[in-house]
N, C-alpha and C positions, 0 to 999 in steps of 0.2 A: 156420039163416042165420044166416051173422056180419053183428050189427050194427056199422057202420064211425065212423056217429056215436059211438056210444058208447067204441068204443077207441080213437077220435084222441083222444078228450074224457081218458081215460087216459092216455095216450101225452102228452098236454100236462100234465095234473096231474104225472107222474112228473117232466119235466124241470124244471117250477116246483121242486118240493121239492127236487129233487138242486141246485139256484142258478141256471134257465135255460141260454138256450143257450149263453151264452160259457162257463158250467161242462162244459156239454156237449162244448163243441170242446179243451177244457183237458183233460177226462178222452181223448176221442180221441189227443190229440198226448201225451198219457201212456204210454195201451198202445200207440200206434205207436212210440215208443221204447223201449220193452219189448220189442217183440217182436222190432224191429230190433237191438237188443244185444246184445248177446254172453251167453252161459250156454247151458244144456241148455234142453229144450222144458219140463221138470216146474221148471226154476229159473222159469223167463219165467212161465209157468201160476200160481206163487203170489205171485209178484212184482203178477202183475197181478188176483190177487182181491183182494190187499191194496191196491192202488191204487184198484180201484173203490169200496169199502167207503167211501173218501173221496171227497166230490165236489168235483170240482175238481181243479185240480193245485196241492199245497200242501207241493211237495219231497218231495213221498214218495222212496222208493228208486225210479230210473230202470229202473234193471236188475240183475239178481243179478252180483257178482261171481266170474271161473270160481275154481275153488281144482285145483290141483295138474295135472297133463299128464292124468290121465284123462278130465279134460270137454274139453277140448281137442278140435275139429273136425278131421276126417283134412287139411284145407288146411291148418290153422294150426301144424302141425309142421313142421318143418323138414326132415326127411326126408323130408316127403308127396311131393315134386315128384323125386326121385332113385326111378327104379325098381327098382335093387338094393339100398333097404333096405326093402324089404318087410314089415310085424310078424307075424307066426305066430300 
């Protein structure tokens, strides 16, 4: 059986260790920015892992920058809207 009182106390302790509820909100905003930003899923996961290590938003990198055309999503390429230029 789950001891919800103990679980709640542990959650409160973790939030306080990370800097309180304001810091938690900043972490969520930072992760949201990384998730919505450009880059591959792998790059976003790495950036999110780095961001979570530091409590609160401290100017850490928001989202990784893409390098080269191989990182572009299909809709980001100019030829993606033209059916006669499909990649093979």
